[in-house]
Structure formats: structure tokens, C-alpha cells
C-alpha positions in Angstrom: -242.8 116.5 50.8 -239.5 114.6 51.2 -237.7 116.3 54.1 -234.1 117.8 53.8 -231.4 115.2 54.3 -229.8 117.4 56.9 -231.3 116.8 60.3 -232.3 119.9 62.4 -230.6 118.7 65.2 -227.0 117.4 64.5 -225.5 117.6 68.0 -225.9 114.2 69.3 -226.0 110.5 67.8 -229.0 109.4 70.1 -232.6 110.6 69.2 -233.9 113.9 70.1 -236.8 114.3 72.3 -239.1 114.4 69.3 -237.7 111.5 67.7 -237.7 109.5 71.0 -241.5 110.4 71.3 -242.0 109.1 67.7 -240.1 105.8 68.5 -242.1 105.3 71.6 -245.3 105.7 69.7 -244.2 102.8 67.5 -242.7 100.5 70.1 -244.3 101.5 73.5 -247.4 100.1 75.3 -250.5 100.1 73.2 -252.4 102.1 75.8 -250.1 104.9 75.5 -249.8 104.9 71.7 -252.5 107.4 70.9 -251.4 109.9 73.4 -247.8 109.6 72.4 -248.9 110.1 68.8 -250.8 113.1 69.4 -247.9 114.7 71.5 -245.5 114.0 68.6 -247.9 115.6 66.2 -248.1 118.7 68.3 -244.3 118.7 68.8 -243.3 118.3 65.0 -244.8 119.4 61.8 -245.0 116.6 59.3 -243.6 118.8 56.6 -240.5 119.6 58.7 -239.5 116.0 60.1 -235.9 115.0 59.7 -235.2 112.2 57.1 -234.4 109.7 60.0 -238.0 110.3 61.3 -239.4 110.1 57.8 -237.9 106.7 57.2 -240.0 105.3 60.0 -243.2 106.7 59.1 -244.3 103.5 57.4 -244.0 101.7 60.8 -245.8 104.4 62.5 -248.7 104.1 59.8 -248.7 100.2 60.4 -249.1 100.3 64.3 -251.8 103.2 64.0 -253.7 101.3 61.8 -253.6 98.2 63.9 -255.0 100.4 66.8 -257.7 101.9 64.7 -256.1 105.6 64.9 -258.0 108.2 63.0 -256.8 111.7 61.9 -255.9 113.8 59.0 -252.4 112.9 58.7 -253.1 109.1 58.1 -253.6 109.5 54.3 -250.3 111.2 54.1 -248.9 108.4 56.1 -250.3 105.9 53.8 -248.8 107.5 50.7 -245.4 107.5 52.3 -245.7 103.8 53.3 -246.9 102.9 49.7 -243.9 104.7 48.2 -241.6 103.0 50.6 -243.0 99.7 49.7 -242.7 100.4 46.0 -239.0 101.7 46.3 -238.0 98.5 48.2 -239.6 96.4 45.6 -237.2 98.2 43.1 -234.3 96.9 45.2 -235.6 93.5 46.3 -236.3 92.3 42.9 -233.0 93.0 41.0 -231.1 92.0 44.2 -232.9 88.6 44.1 -231.8 88.2 40.5 -228.2 89.1 41.4 -228.0 86.6 44.2 -229.6 83.8 42.0 -226.9 84.4 39.5 -224.1 84.3 42.1 -225.6 81.3 43.6 -225.5 79.7 40.0 -221.8 80.5 39.9 -221.2 78.7 43.1 -220.2 82.1 45.0 -220.8 82.3 48.8 -222.8 85.3 49.9 -225.1 86.4 53.0 -227.6 89.2 53.1 -227.4 91.5 56.0 -228.9 94.7 57.4 -232.0 96.0 55.7 -232.6 93.2 53.0 -232.5 90.5 55.7 -234.2 92.4 58.6 -237.0 93.7 56.4 -237.9 90.1 55.4 -237.1 88.4 58.8 -238.4 90.6 61.4 -240.8 93.3 60.0 -244.5 92.6 59.6 -244.0 93.5 56.0 -240.8 94.1 54.1 -242.0 97.6 52.8 -242.1 98.8 56.3 -238.3 99.4 56.4 -237.3 101.8 53.7 -234.0 101.0 51.9 -231.6 102.9 49.9 -229.3 99.8 48.7 -228.9 96.2 49.4 -226.2 95.0 51.7 -224.6 91.6 50.8 -221.6 90.0 52.9 -219.0 87.8 51.5 -216.1 85.9 53.1 -213.1 88.0 53.7 -211.1 86.0 51.1 -213.6 86.5 48.5 -213.6 90.4 48.8 -211.4 91.0 45.9 -212.9 88.3 43.4 -216.3 89.8 44.2 -215.2 93.4 43.5 -213.6 92.3 40.2 -216.9 90.5 39.4 -218.9 93.8 39.8 -216.4 95.8 37.5 -216.3 92.9 34.9 -220.0 93.1 34.6 -220.5 96.9 34.2 -220.9 98.1 37.7 -218.9 100.9 39.2 -218.1 102.3 42.4 -220.5 104.8 43.8 -217.7 107.3 44.5 -216.1 106.4 41.3 -213.0 105.0 43.2 -211.0 102.8 40.7 -211.0 99.1 40.7 -207.2 99.1 41.4 -207.7 101.4 44.5 -210.4 99.1 46.0 -208.7 95.9 45.6 -205.2 97.5 46.8 -206.1 99.7 49.6 -209.8 99.7 50.5 -210.1 96.0 51.1 -207.3 96.3 53.9 -208.7 99.3 55.5 -212.4 99.6 55.0 -215.4 97.4 55.5 -217.4 97.6 52.3 -217.7 99.2 48.8 -220.8 100.7 47.4 -221.2 99.1 43.9 -223.5 101.0 41.5 -225.3 99.8 38.4 -226.7 101.8 35.5 -230.2 100.5 36.4 -229.9 102.5 39.7 -229.5 99.6 42.0 -226.7 100.1 44.7 -225.2 97.0 46.3 -223.0 97.7 49.4 -220.7 94.9 49.2 -219.3 93.8 52.7 -216.5 91.8 53.6 -216.6 93.0 57.4 -219.8 93.5 59.2 -218.6 96.5 61.1 -217.2 99.9 60.1 -213.6 99.0 60.9 -210.9 96.2 60.3 -211.7 93.0 62.4 -209.6 90.1 63.5 -209.8 87.6 60.6 -210.4 84.6 62.9 -213.5 86.5 64.2 -214.6 87.5 60.8 -214.6 83.8 60.0 -216.5 82.9 63.3 -219.3 85.2 62.3 -219.4 83.8 58.8 -219.5 80.3 60.2 -222.3 81.3 62.3 -224.6 82.4 59.4 -227.8 80.6 58.9 -229.7 79.6 55.9 -233.1 81.2 55.6 -236.0 81.5 53.1 -236.6 85.0 51.7 -239.1 85.7 48.9 -238.3 82.5 47.2 -234.5 82.5 47.9 -232.7 80.2 50.2 -229.8 82.3 51.4 -227.4 82.8 54.4 -227.8 85.6 56.7 -226.4 86.4 60.3 -227.7 84.4 63.3 -230.1 86.4 65.5 -227.3 87.0 68.0 -224.9 88.5 65.5 -227.8 90.5 63.9 -228.2 92.1 67.2 -224.7 92.7 67.8 -224.3 94.1 64.3 -227.1 96.5 64.7 -226.1 98.1 68.0 -222.5 98.5 67.1 -223.5 100.0 63.7 -226.4 102.0 65.0 -224.8 103.6 67.9 -222.9 106.2 65.9 -223.7 109.6 64.5 -225.0 110.0 61.1 -226.2 112.8 58.9 -229.4 110.9 58.7 -230.4 110.4 62.2 -230.0 106.7 63.2 -233.4 105.7 64.3 -234.1 102.4 62.5 -231.6 100.5 64.5 -233.7 101.0 67.6 -236.8 99.4 65.7 -234.6 96.7 64.3 -233.4 95.8 67.8 -236.8 95.9 69.3 -238.2 93.5 66.6 -235.2 90.9 66.8 -235.7 91.0 70.8 -239.4 90.6 70.4 -239.1 87.6 68.1 -235.8 85.9 69.0 -235.1 87.1 72.7 -235.3 83.4 73.8 -232.6 82.3 71.5 -230.1 85.1 71.9 -226.9 83.5 72.7 -225.7 86.1 75.4 -222.6 84.3 76.1 -221.5 84.6 72.5 -222.8 88.1 72.3 -220.4 89.1 75.3 -217.5 87.2 73.8 -217.6 88.6 70.5 -218.1 92.3 72.2 -215.0 91.7 74.1 -212.9 90.0 71.2 -214.0 92.5 68.6 -213.0 95.5 70.9 -216.6 96.9 70.6 -217.8 97.2 74.2 -217.5 101.0 73.9 -220.3 100.9 71.2 -222.4 97.8 72.5 -222.7 98.6 76.2 -224.1 102.2 75.8 -226.5 100.9 73.1 -227.9 98.2 75.2 -228.2 100.4 78.2 -230.1 102.9 76.1 -232.5 100.1 74.7 -233.1 98.9 78.2 -233.6 102.3 79.9 -235.5 104.3 77.3 -237.4 101.4 75.6 -237.4 98.7 78.3 -236.2 96.0 76.1 -235.7 92.6 77.6 -231.9 92.8 78.0 -230.6 90.8 81.0 -229.1 92.9 83.9 -226.4 90.4 84.2 -225.4 90.9 80.6 -225.1 94.6 80.9 -223.0 94.1 84.2 -220.6 91.8 82.4 -220.4 94.1 79.5 -219.6 97.1 81.7 -216.7 94.9 83.3 -214.9 94.5 80.0 -211.5 96.6 80.2 -211.4 99.7 78.3 -208.5 101.1 76.6 -207.8 104.8 75.9 -208.0 104.2 72.1 -211.6 102.6 72.8 -212.8 106.0 74.2 -211.2 108.2 71.4 -212.6 105.8 68.8 -216.0 106.0 70.3 -215.7 109.8 70.5 -214.9 110.1 66.8 -217.8 107.9 65.6 -220.6 109.7 67.8 -219.4 113.2 67.0 -221.1 115.3 64.4 -217.7 117.2 63.7 -216.8 116.5 60.0 -213.2 116.4 61.1 -213.7 113.6 63.5 -213.3 110.8 61.2 -209.9 112.3 60.1 -208.6 111.5 63.6 -210.2 108.2 63.2 -208.5 107.5 59.9 -205.1 108.9 61.0 -204.9 107.5 64.5 -207.5 105.2 65.9 -207.9 102.8 62.9 -204.2 102.2 63.3 -204.5 101.5 66.9 -207.4 99.1 66.3 -205.3 97.2 63.8 -202.5 97.0 66.1 -204.7 95.7 68.7 -206.7 93.1 66.9 -205.0 91.8 63.7 -202.0 89.4 63.9 -200.6 90.8 60.6 -200.1 94.2 62.3 -199.1 92.8 65.8 -196.1 91.0 64.0 -194.8 94.1 62.8 -192.2 96.5 64.8 -193.9 99.6 65.9 -191.8 101.6 63.5 -192.7 99.4 60.5 -196.3 99.2 61.4 -196.7 103.1 61.6 -194.9 103.2 58.2 -196.9 100.8 56.5 -200.1 102.2 57.9 -199.4 105.6 56.7 -199.0 104.2 53.1 -202.3 102.4 53.4 -204.0 105.5 54.8 -202.6 107.6 51.9 -202.9 104.9 49.5 -199.2 104.9 48.5 -197.2 102.0 47.0 -193.7 102.7 48.1 -191.3 104.2 50.8 -190.2 107.0 48.4 -193.8 108.1 47.9 -194.4 108.1 51.7 -191.3 110.3 52.2 -192.4 112.6 49.5 -195.8 112.8 50.9 -194.5 113.6 54.4 -192.0 116.3 53.2 -194.9 117.8 51.3 -197.1 117.9 54.5 -194.1 119.3 56.5 -193.3 122.1 54.0 -197.1 123.1 53.6 -197.3 123.4 57.5 -193.9 125.4 57.5 -195.4 127.7 54.7 -198.7 128.2 56.6 -196.7 129.3 59.8 -194.5 131.7 57.8 -197.6 133.3 56.3 -199.6 133.2 59.4 
């Protein structure tokens, strides 16, 4: 039985006690593994687990087999793991074909998130279930890449038009979900995080990508330091599907590459990208709850990074289950992020920046359209006040 997509507990962005117990079964000391697993089994019925927990059952099955565990649920875990392996293959194979085609055309790209992590850090690529493939392109290749997808018969997953994506979304979003009739979904990224970033730092991240071999491909991906940064910033947020995989991702990166993590770069990028309000609590959580090897000095220095009011407001919107919280982010805090980090927006006067951002937010082409939209909103509010 595949669980409902809506988690039973939507009140927090961090794992619930039952989810934490499942994670500690997978990541904790081997001498506690069986006891933790049995406690989790008593706490949660397999048919009732949330989708976030469901997605890490393959890793649970892997560690239980390694430790010779026995029990009636093992056969069901095996079935879930086989299904995840099969579904990942349905993504890996056509994505590899797409990558080869792009490489033959001389296009630059890198793989990020699941496609890269599953192959580079997991014992088997099938142990990290995926719904799509994430591909990163240089920012100046975002529009040509989007056009390529549309020219080759792809469409946007939310049916957003090609013009809207290249005119507005590239400037205010970080990626676009492109869908093919075969069922493959490629999340095309031109930024690695969920909000606009300074162009010079986006280029810094791109320049630090490394060449790796994945399934017969030679392809670029983030360096280990930037993988860890990306995972912590992206994972430490609320999601309708409880975000548990990022904790396993971070554990496996630190298990393999802790000695080569460039903590100076990590701290510098955290400050320059204005993401300390995401990164610091994420690393503290990993160290305190799962005893990850994060140097105390790193945590201390991250905690000393100055925080602005909009940082806290932005963070609260991203960790909130309130469906209206992202409206506040879109209307207010993304504008403040652009003004704080992007030279293009810093050069504008405050009035002009606010005007241009409202046009971008509402996807309008002219000042006249903006004035009409504002008048409509004022009129609607007045009407609601009269009626109320």
C-alpha cells in the first residue's frame, strides 16, 4: 500500500518522534539498530506511515539485511526496495540518454540532488527513491535550455507557457519542471537554491563543480562541500512530503567526504548567499540529534553571522505548514532578498525596485498593467469592506 501524500503531522518541518526513530534505526549505532527498529514498529503501523518515511524504507531494508534482522515485515520492505530500484531505473536510463544528447551538442550541464547523490553516496542507486531528475545549467544557459525542451516536445509540468518561463520565471524562480510524454520529469535548475542568488556566487558554485563518472557517463556535479550546503539549505524547510531524505544524504556525504569538506568555503558561501538562517539550525540539528561530525568551531562561526529581520521572516515562511506563508515570501521577502544580494536590484532606487518587482511578481509587462492591477486590488478590498 502506498501511503497518502499528506503526512499525518504537518505542524513542523523537522522529523516527528516516530520519523526520528526510523532515521536513527538507519543511521544510528549498530548495537542499537534492532532495538530502535522494534520500537519504531510498535509506534507506527507500516500501512499508515507517511510518504516521507515510505521513501526511506529501501535504506531501512538495506541496513536491516546487513545486520541479519528477521521479521514478518522484511518481505514487504524488500518489495518496496525493488519497486524503488525499478522506478529509479525508469528515470536513470532516459536521463542518461538526454545527458548524452546535450553533451553531443556541446551544452554545459551538471547533475544535482537525487541523480548525483544516489550514485555517488548511496550503497546502491536504487536506495534513494526519486520522482524526477535534477539538472543544473549555468545561469546564462537557462533560457536556451528552456527553449530546447519546448522545441523537442517537452512541456512545463504546471503547463506554464514558454514565454512566461523565459520572461518571468527565470528571473524570480530557481528551476522549471519539464515533462515529457514518456513520463520523465526533469527539474531544470539555473540556481541551486529555492530563491534568487547573486550571479557572481552562482558562477562560483558552477566553477567549483567536479567531473565524476556515473553509470558510464562523465558528468559534472557539485563538489562535496556544495552538495552538503545545498542539501542542508534545501532540506531544512517544510514540505507536504516530510523532508527526511536530506538527513540521510548529509550523513552519507559526511561519512564519505568529511575529511575533504572545505569548511572555510562552506562558511563563506553561507554568509554571502544569506542562508545562515537555514544552514545553522540544520547543522546544529544534525550534530545534536544524529551526532554528525560537524566541527564545533564551524557551528560557532555560523552562529556569529549577522542576521537581518528579513532573514528570520524568510525562514519562518519556509518552515511553516501554513499554505499562505509562501504568499508572504513571494510578495515581501523575495523582494528583500533580491535587494540584499543582487547588484541589478541594488542599483535601482527603492521606488523603482518596488515597482519593477511587483511587475515581475504579477508577471506584467508595463507600468499601465501594474497600475490597473493595483487599482483592481484596491477596488476589491473596498468592496469586501463595504459588504463586510
